[in-house]
MARPA-329313 format. One record per residue (C-alpha): residue in three letters; residue number from 1; x, z, y. Coordinates in steps of 0.1 Angstrom, whole numbers. Example, Ala and Ser with C-alpha at 12.3 -4.5 7.8 and 13.67 -1.06 7.14 Angstrom:
BEGIN
+---------+-----+-------+-------+-------+
| residuo | num |     X |     Z |     Y |
+---------+-----+-------+-------+-------+
|     ALA |   1 |   123 |    78 |   -45 |
|     SER |   2 |   137 |    71 |   -11 |
+---------+-----+-------+-------+-------+
This chain:
BEGIN
+---------+-----+-------+-------+-------+
| residuo | num |     X |     Z |     Y |
+---------+-----+-------+-------+-------+
|     MET |   1 |  1700 |  2266 |  2957 |
|     THR |   2 |  1671 |  2242 |  2949 |
|     ILE |   3 |  1656 |  2243 |  2915 |
|     THR |   4 |  1635 |  2213 |  2904 |
|     THR |   5 |  1614 |  2209 |  2874 |
|     THR |   6 |  1602 |  2178 |  2856 |
|     PRO |   7 |  1564 |  2173 |  2859 |
|     SER |   8 |  1548 |  2180 |  2825 |
|     GLU |   9 |  1533 |  2146 |  2824 |
|     VAL |  10 |  1566 |  2128 |  2823 |
|     ARG |  11 |  1583 |  2153 |  2800 |
|     PRO |  12 |  1603 |  2131 |  2773 |
|     GLY |  13 |  1589 |  2152 |  2744 |
|     ARG |  14 |  1553 |  2147 |  2756 |
|     ARG |  15 |  1558 |  2111 |  2761 |
|     VAL |  16 |  1569 |  2107 |  2726 |
|     ARG |  17 |  1542 |  2127 |  2711 |
|     ARG |  18 |  1517 |  2107 |  2730 |
|     THR |  19 |  1530 |  2074 |  2719 |
|     ALA |  20 |  1534 |  2087 |  2683 |
|     LEU |  21 |  1496 |  2097 |  2684 |
|     LEU |  22 |  1486 |  2063 |  2698 |
|     LEU |  23 |  1506 |  2046 |  2671 |
|     LEU |  24 |  1488 |  2067 |  2645 |
|     LEU |  25 |  1455 |  2055 |  2659 |
|     THR |  26 |  1466 |  2019 |  2661 |
|     LEU |  27 |  1485 |  2012 |  2630 |
|     PRO |  28 |  1458 |  2018 |  2604 |
|     GLY |  29 |  1437 |  1993 |  2621 |
|     LEU |  30 |  1463 |  1967 |  2622 |
|     ALA |  31 |  1469 |  1972 |  2584 |
|     TRP |  32 |  1431 |  1970 |  2576 |
|     ALA |  33 |  1429 |  1937 |  2598 |
|     ALA |  34 |  1458 |  1922 |  2578 |
|     VAL |  35 |  1442 |  1933 |  2543 |
|     ARG |  36 |  1410 |  1916 |  2554 |
|     LEU |  37 |  1425 |  1883 |  2568 |
|     LEU |  38 |  1449 |  1880 |  2539 |
|     GLY |  39 |  1422 |  1889 |  2513 |
|     TRP |  40 |  1444 |  1917 |  2499 |
|     GLU |  41 |  1416 |  1943 |  2491 |
|     GLN |  42 |  1423 |  1958 |  2458 |
|     GLY |  43 |  1411 |  1992 |  2442 |
|     PRO |  44 |  1396 |  2015 |  2467 |
|     LEU |  45 |  1400 |  1990 |  2495 |
|     VAL |  46 |  1372 |  1969 |  2480 |
|     GLN |  47 |  1346 |  1993 |  2491 |
|     LEU |  48 |  1363 |  2002 |  2523 |
|     VAL |  49 |  1366 |  1966 |  2534 |
|     ALA |  50 |  1328 |  1962 |  2535 |
|     PHE |  51 |  1329 |  1982 |  2567 |
|     THR |  52 |  1353 |  1959 |  2585 |
|     PRO |  53 |  1327 |  1953 |  2615 |
|     TYR |  54 |  1329 |  1990 |  2624 |
|     ALA |  55 |  1368 |  1991 |  2620 |
|     ALA |  56 |  1367 |  1962 |  2645 |
|     MET |  57 |  1347 |  1981 |  2670 |
|     TRP |  58 |  1370 |  2012 |  2665 |
|     SER |  59 |  1400 |  1989 |  2674 |
|     PHE |  60 |  1391 |  1989 |  2710 |
|     VAL |  61 |  1396 |  2026 |  2712 |
|     PRO |  62 |  1434 |  2028 |  2706 |
|     LEU |  63 |  1437 |  1997 |  2728 |
|     LEU |  64 |  1419 |  2012 |  2758 |
|     ALA |  65 |  1438 |  2043 |  2753 |
|     ALA |  66 |  1473 |  2026 |  2752 |
|     LEU |  67 |  1463 |  2004 |  2784 |
|     LEU |  68 |  1453 |  2036 |  2804 |
|     SER |  69 |  1486 |  2053 |  2792 |
|     ARG |  70 |  1505 |  2022 |  2801 |
|     LYS |  71 |  1522 |  2022 |  2767 |
|     TRP |  72 |  1527 |  1985 |  2766 |
|     LEU |  73 |  1541 |  1979 |  2732 |
|     VAL |  74 |  1515 |  2001 |  2716 |
|     ALA |  75 |  1490 |  1982 |  2737 |
|     THR |  76 |  1504 |  1950 |  2723 |
|     VAL |  77 |  1501 |  1962 |  2688 |
|     ALA |  78 |  1465 |  1973 |  2693 |
|     ALA |  79 |  1457 |  1941 |  2709 |
|     LEU |  80 |  1470 |  1921 |  2679 |
|     ALA |  81 |  1447 |  1943 |  2656 |
|     THR |  82 |  1418 |  1937 |  2679 |
|     VAL |  83 |  1424 |  1900 |  2680 |
|     MET |  84 |  1426 |  1898 |  2641 |
|     PHE |  85 |  1395 |  1916 |  2638 |
|     ALA |  86 |  1376 |  1894 |  2663 |
|     ALA |  87 |  1387 |  1864 |  2642 |
|     ALA |  88 |  1375 |  1879 |  2610 |
|     VAL |  89 |  1342 |  1893 |  2625 |
|     LEU |  90 |  1331 |  1876 |  2657 |
|     PRO |  91 |  1321 |  1842 |  2642 |
|     ARG |  92 |  1293 |  1861 |  2623 |
|     ALA |  93 |  1276 |  1868 |  2656 |
|     LEU |  94 |  1278 |  1833 |  2667 |
|     PRO |  95 |  1256 |  1802 |  2655 |
|     ASP |  96 |  1278 |  1776 |  2639 |
|     ARG |  97 |  1277 |  1740 |  2654 |
|     ASP |  98 |  1272 |  1727 |  2619 |
|     GLN |  99 |  1242 |  1743 |  2603 |
|     GLY | 100 |  1238 |  1713 |  2579 |
|     PRO | 101 |  1211 |  1685 |  2580 |
|     ALA | 102 |  1184 |  1690 |  2606 |
|     THR | 103 |  1160 |  1665 |  2591 |
|     GLY | 104 |  1144 |  1669 |  2557 |
|     VAL | 105 |  1118 |  1692 |  2542 |
|     PRO | 106 |  1116 |  1727 |  2558 |
|     VAL | 107 |  1112 |  1756 |  2531 |
|     THR | 108 |  1114 |  1793 |  2539 |
|     VAL | 109 |  1131 |  1814 |  2511 |
|     MET | 110 |  1134 |  1853 |  2506 |
|     THR | 111 |  1154 |  1878 |  2487 |
|     ILE | 112 |  1148 |  1913 |  2482 |
|     ASN | 113 |  1165 |  1941 |  2460 |
|     MET | 114 |  1137 |  1962 |  2447 |
|     PHE | 115 |  1158 |  1992 |  2443 |
|     ILE | 116 |  1150 |  1999 |  2405 |
|     GLY | 117 |  1115 |  1988 |  2412 |
|     ALA | 118 |  1107 |  2015 |  2439 |
|     ALA | 119 |  1101 |  1989 |  2466 |
|     ASP | 120 |  1065 |  1987 |  2477 |
|     PRO | 121 |  1050 |  1956 |  2460 |
|     ALA | 122 |  1024 |  1951 |  2488 |
|     ALA | 123 |  1050 |  1953 |  2516 |
|     VAL | 124 |  1069 |  1924 |  2496 |
|     VAL | 125 |  1038 |  1904 |  2493 |
|     ARG | 126 |  1029 |  1909 |  2529 |
|     LEU | 127 |  1062 |  1896 |  2540 |
|     VAL | 128 |  1059 |  1865 |  2519 |
|     ARG | 129 |  1024 |  1858 |  2535 |
|     GLU | 130 |  1035 |  1865 |  2570 |
|     ASN | 131 |  1066 |  1844 |  2568 |
|     ASP | 132 |  1051 |  1815 |  2548 |
|     VAL | 133 |  1078 |  1822 |  2520 |
|     ALA | 134 |  1078 |  1794 |  2495 |
|     ILE | 135 |  1105 |  1809 |  2471 |
|     LEU | 136 |  1110 |  1845 |  2465 |
|     ALA | 137 |  1141 |  1860 |  2446 |
|     VAL | 138 |  1141 |  1896 |  2435 |
|     GLN | 139 |  1168 |  1919 |  2419 |
|     GLU | 140 |  1167 |  1953 |  2404 |
|     PHE | 141 |  1132 |  1939 |  2391 |
|     THR | 142 |  1116 |  1963 |  2366 |
|     PRO | 143 |  1083 |  1956 |  2344 |
|     GLU | 144 |  1068 |  1980 |  2369 |
|     SER | 145 |  1079 |  1956 |  2399 |
|     ALA | 146 |  1062 |  1927 |  2381 |
|     ALA | 147 |  1030 |  1944 |  2375 |
|     GLY | 148 |  1030 |  1957 |  2410 |
|     LEU | 149 |  1037 |  1922 |  2426 |
|     GLN | 150 |  1009 |  1907 |  2403 |
|     ALA | 151 |   986 |  1935 |  2415 |
|     ALA | 152 |   994 |  1928 |  2451 |
|     GLY | 153 |   984 |  1892 |  2448 |
|     ILE | 154 |  1017 |  1874 |  2445 |
|     ASP | 155 |  1004 |  1849 |  2421 |
|     ALA | 156 |   979 |  1835 |  2447 |
|     LEU | 157 |  1009 |  1827 |  2470 |
|     LEU | 158 |  1038 |  1819 |  2446 |
|     PRO | 159 |  1021 |  1809 |  2411 |
|     HIS | 160 |  1053 |  1796 |  2395 |
|     HIS | 161 |  1077 |  1822 |  2378 |
|     ALA | 162 |  1110 |  1826 |  2363 |
|     LEU | 163 |  1110 |  1863 |  2355 |
|     ALA | 164 |  1137 |  1884 |  2337 |
|     ASP | 165 |  1124 |  1920 |  2345 |
|     GLU | 166 |  1141 |  1948 |  2327 |
|     ILE | 167 |  1140 |  1986 |  2330 |
|     GLY | 168 |  1168 |  2000 |  2352 |
|     THR | 169 |  1189 |  1979 |  2377 |
|     THR | 170 |  1196 |  1948 |  2358 |
|     GLY | 171 |  1163 |  1928 |  2360 |
|     SER | 172 |  1158 |  1899 |  2384 |
|     GLY | 173 |  1131 |  1873 |  2390 |
|     LEU | 174 |  1122 |  1840 |  2409 |
|     TYR | 175 |  1087 |  1832 |  2424 |
|     SER | 176 |  1079 |  1798 |  2437 |
|     ARG | 177 |  1050 |  1780 |  2453 |
|     PHE | 178 |  1064 |  1748 |  2439 |
|     PRO | 179 |  1065 |  1739 |  2402 |
|     MET | 180 |  1096 |  1750 |  2382 |
|     THR | 181 |  1115 |  1736 |  2352 |
|     GLY | 182 |  1144 |  1750 |  2332 |
|     GLN | 183 |  1133 |  1786 |  2338 |
|     ALA | 184 |  1159 |  1810 |  2322 |
|     SER | 185 |  1182 |  1838 |  2331 |
|     ARG | 186 |  1219 |  1846 |  2325 |
|     ARG | 187 |  1236 |  1880 |  2323 |
|     GLY | 188 |  1270 |  1890 |  2338 |
|     ASP | 189 |  1294 |  1905 |  2312 |
|     GLY | 190 |  1295 |  1940 |  2329 |
|     GLY | 191 |  1331 |  1943 |  2323 |
|     GLY | 192 |  1323 |  1963 |  2291 |
|     LEU | 193 |  1311 |  1991 |  2313 |
|     GLN | 194 |  1274 |  1984 |  2310 |
|     ASP | 195 |  1249 |  1956 |  2306 |
|     GLY | 196 |  1257 |  1929 |  2330 |
|     ASN | 197 |  1229 |  1921 |  2356 |
|     LEU | 198 |  1204 |  1893 |  2345 |
|     GLN | 199 |  1201 |  1865 |  2371 |
|     ALA | 200 |  1169 |  1844 |  2368 |
|     TYR | 201 |  1173 |  1807 |  2376 |
|     ALA | 202 |  1152 |  1775 |  2376 |
|     THR | 203 |  1149 |  1741 |  2390 |
|     ILE | 204 |  1123 |  1738 |  2417 |
|     GLN | 205 |  1105 |  1706 |  2429 |
|     PRO | 206 |  1092 |  1710 |  2464 |
|     PRO | 207 |  1068 |  1682 |  2475 |
|     GLY | 208 |  1087 |  1655 |  2495 |
|     ALA | 209 |  1121 |  1668 |  2486 |
|     GLY | 210 |  1144 |  1662 |  2457 |
|     PRO | 211 |  1146 |  1691 |  2431 |
|     ILE | 212 |  1169 |  1720 |  2439 |
|     PHE | 213 |  1185 |  1746 |  2416 |
|     VAL | 214 |  1178 |  1783 |  2427 |
|     GLU | 215 |  1193 |  1813 |  2412 |
|     SER | 216 |  1185 |  1852 |  2420 |
|     ALA | 217 |  1220 |  1864 |  2424 |
|     HIS | 218 |  1231 |  1898 |  2415 |
|     PRO | 219 |  1267 |  1903 |  2406 |
|     LEU | 220 |  1278 |  1938 |  2393 |
|     ALA | 221 |  1286 |  1962 |  2422 |
|     PRO | 222 |  1324 |  1974 |  2425 |
|     TYR | 223 |  1309 |  2009 |  2423 |
|     ALA | 224 |  1341 |  2023 |  2407 |
|     LEU | 225 |  1377 |  2012 |  2402 |
|     ARG | 226 |  1370 |  2003 |  2367 |
|     ALA | 227 |  1342 |  1979 |  2378 |
|     GLU | 228 |  1363 |  1958 |  2402 |
|     ASP | 229 |  1372 |  1932 |  2375 |
|     ALA | 230 |  1336 |  1926 |  2365 |
|     TRP | 231 |  1326 |  1923 |  2401 |
|     ARG | 232 |  1352 |  1897 |  2405 |
|     ALA | 233 |  1343 |  1879 |  2373 |
|     ASP | 234 |  1306 |  1879 |  2382 |
|     LEU | 235 |  1312 |  1864 |  2417 |
|     ALA | 236 |  1337 |  1837 |  2401 |
|     SER | 237 |  1311 |  1827 |  2376 |
|     MET | 238 |  1283 |  1819 |  2401 |
|     PRO | 239 |  1272 |  1782 |  2401 |
|     ARG | 240 |  1292 |  1759 |  2423 |
|     PRO | 241 |  1278 |  1730 |  2442 |
|     ASP | 242 |  1281 |  1697 |  2423 |
|     GLN | 243 |  1279 |  1667 |  2445 |
|     GLY | 244 |  1267 |  1646 |  2414 |
|     GLY | 245 |  1240 |  1672 |  2407 |
|     VAL | 246 |  1210 |  1687 |  2424 |
|     PRO | 247 |  1216 |  1710 |  2457 |
|     LYS | 248 |  1218 |  1746 |  2450 |
|     LEU | 249 |  1206 |  1777 |  2465 |
|     LEU | 250 |  1218 |  1812 |  2457 |
|     LEU | 251 |  1194 |  1841 |  2469 |
|     GLY | 252 |  1203 |  1878 |  2464 |
|     ASP | 253 |  1222 |  1909 |  2465 |
|     PHE | 254 |  1258 |  1898 |  2461 |
|     ASN | 255 |  1271 |  1934 |  2463 |
|     SER | 256 |  1296 |  1917 |  2487 |
|     THR | 257 |  1301 |  1911 |  2524 |
|     LEU | 258 |  1317 |  1883 |  2541 |
|     ASP | 259 |  1348 |  1906 |  2545 |
|     HIS | 260 |  1353 |  1903 |  2506 |
|     GLN | 261 |  1376 |  1875 |  2495 |
|     PRO | 262 |  1357 |  1867 |  2463 |
|     LEU | 263 |  1326 |  1860 |  2482 |
|     ARG | 264 |  1345 |  1838 |  2507 |
|     ASP | 265 |  1359 |  1818 |  2478 |
|     LEU | 266 |  1325 |  1812 |  2464 |
|     ILE | 267 |  1312 |  1801 |  2497 |
|     GLY | 268 |  1343 |  1779 |  2502 |
|     HIS | 269 |  1333 |  1758 |  2472 |
|     GLY | 270 |  1306 |  1741 |  2491 |
|     TYR | 271 |  1280 |  1768 |  2504 |
|     ARG | 272 |  1273 |  1782 |  2538 |
|     ASP | 273 |  1259 |  1817 |  2544 |
|     ALA | 274 |  1226 |  1813 |  2561 |
|     ALA | 275 |  1230 |  1844 |  2583 |
|     ASP | 276 |  1264 |  1835 |  2593 |
|     ALA | 277 |  1255 |  1800 |  2602 |
|     THR | 278 |  1228 |  1812 |  2625 |
|     GLY | 279 |  1248 |  1840 |  2642 |
|     LYS | 280 |  1228 |  1868 |  2623 |
|     GLY | 281 |  1257 |  1877 |  2601 |
|     LEU | 282 |  1263 |  1912 |  2612 |
|     ILE | 283 |  1227 |  1925 |  2606 |
|     GLY | 284 |  1230 |  1951 |  2580 |
|     THR | 285 |  1209 |  1947 |  2548 |
|     TRP | 286 |  1219 |  1979 |  2528 |
|     GLY | 287 |  1221 |  2014 |  2537 |
|     PRO | 288 |  1220 |  2042 |  2546 |
|     TYR | 289 |  1219 |  2051 |  2509 |
|     ASP | 290 |  1198 |  2081 |  2496 |
|     GLY | 291 |  1200 |  2098 |  2529 |
|     LEU | 292 |  1238 |  2098 |  2528 |
|     PRO | 293 |  1255 |  2087 |  2565 |
|     ILE | 294 |  1268 |  2055 |  2552 |
|     PRO | 295 |  1266 |  2028 |  2579 |
|     SER | 296 |  1247 |  1997 |  2569 |
|     VAL | 297 |  1265 |  1966 |  2556 |
|     THR | 298 |  1256 |  1932 |  2548 |
|     LEU | 299 |  1252 |  1928 |  2510 |
|     ASP | 300 |  1223 |  1904 |  2508 |
|     HIS | 301 |  1228 |  1868 |  2514 |
|     VAL | 302 |  1213 |  1833 |  2513 |
|     LEU | 303 |  1239 |  1807 |  2502 |
|     ALA | 304 |  1228 |  1771 |  2507 |
|     ASP | 305 |  1246 |  1742 |  2494 |
|     LYS | 306 |  1261 |  1722 |  2524 |
|     ARG | 307 |  1236 |  1694 |  2515 |
|     ILE | 308 |  1209 |  1719 |  2527 |
|     GLY | 309 |  1205 |  1728 |  2563 |
|     VAL | 310 |  1198 |  1762 |  2576 |
|     ARG | 311 |  1175 |  1767 |  2606 |
|     ASP | 312 |  1166 |  1805 |  2608 |
|     VAL | 313 |  1173 |  1838 |  2595 |
|     SER | 314 |  1154 |  1871 |  2598 |
|     VAL | 315 |  1159 |  1907 |  2582 |
|     HIS | 316 |  1132 |  1930 |  2575 |
|     GLY | 317 |  1128 |  1964 |  2561 |
|     VAL | 318 |  1107 |  1969 |  2528 |
|     SER | 319 |  1093 |  2005 |  2524 |
|     GLY | 320 |  1107 |  2020 |  2490 |
|     SER | 321 |  1139 |  1998 |  2490 |
|     ASP | 322 |  1174 |  2008 |  2502 |
|     HIS | 323 |  1179 |  1971 |  2509 |
|     ARG | 324 |  1163 |  1950 |  2535 |
|     ALA | 325 |  1147 |  1916 |  2528 |
|     VAL | 326 |  1165 |  1883 |  2540 |
|     VAL | 327 |  1142 |  1855 |  2550 |
|     ALA | 328 |  1158 |  1821 |  2556 |
|     THR | 329 |  1143 |  1788 |  2567 |
|     VAL | 330 |  1162 |  1759 |  2551 |
|     THR | 331 |  1160 |  1722 |  2553 |
|     LEU | 332 |  1160 |  1703 |  2519 |
|     PRO | 333 |  1173 |  1668 |  2513 |
|     PRO | 334 |  1140 |  1644 |  2513 |
|     ALA | 335 |  1133 |  1627 |  2480 |
|     SER | 336 |  1152 |  1595 |  2476 |
+---------+-----+-------+-------+-------+
């Protein structure tokens, strides 16, 4: 009598367990991709969705495992998740065909979160000088930051100011090479949790161009579940482009990535994200934070009214800050 045994690699029980494991690796990615594409982030998912580019990279792992295991149904599901992630994330790494008007007045702008005034003022001024920055927006801007920038020589480079410095994380400011009018600031409501962030703004008149409205943007962060409504409200209250008015530039720490629906809604009202338009949209601008192993995410943005062209973007570390500076060269409409 001959006794045969089924090889372990084809035993039904093992096949089922392997398939179940692959599904456990695949389905969360599919759900994540669906939440991102449909803008369904709520509650704890708001913070989680900021890390979508990392989830997109992970989606290749179960796809490859399913293909190697010849689990075709699981591979199909994994491939769907990968394609959905690619649709959401990949465009940020590719320059847009339409980057706005190519002719006009070129101006370089920069934004930096000063990390409660801890950023090195000399490093900020050095970036302004080396990159020929004409308009600088700062957030988490304290009286010490203002004094430090002045001592480092900011006034010689950018003599016009709209400053709303404040102790803590809520201050902001604008510096410009060109004259300003209508300097002021507005405060988010903070959702009743804290004082909202001040956002300095002004109308700036570059030579050869028409006037532009510039704001140092800093919506409240969704740092806790109870802050989510204030975060959404602050983003919803951002100035919208008005074809009958002057072009707008929003520079700052939006506490949002392009994977957050409220920021995409704001951009959809007539802005383009400078980093996204130039294929630099996956460069992280915040993190790791306070030594914690948090992957960097892109919270800092230059949003340009679509009447403004975008030419180039670069990101630079600043000693003392947990954020990186974003420098963008834009093309302003010429004076009519």
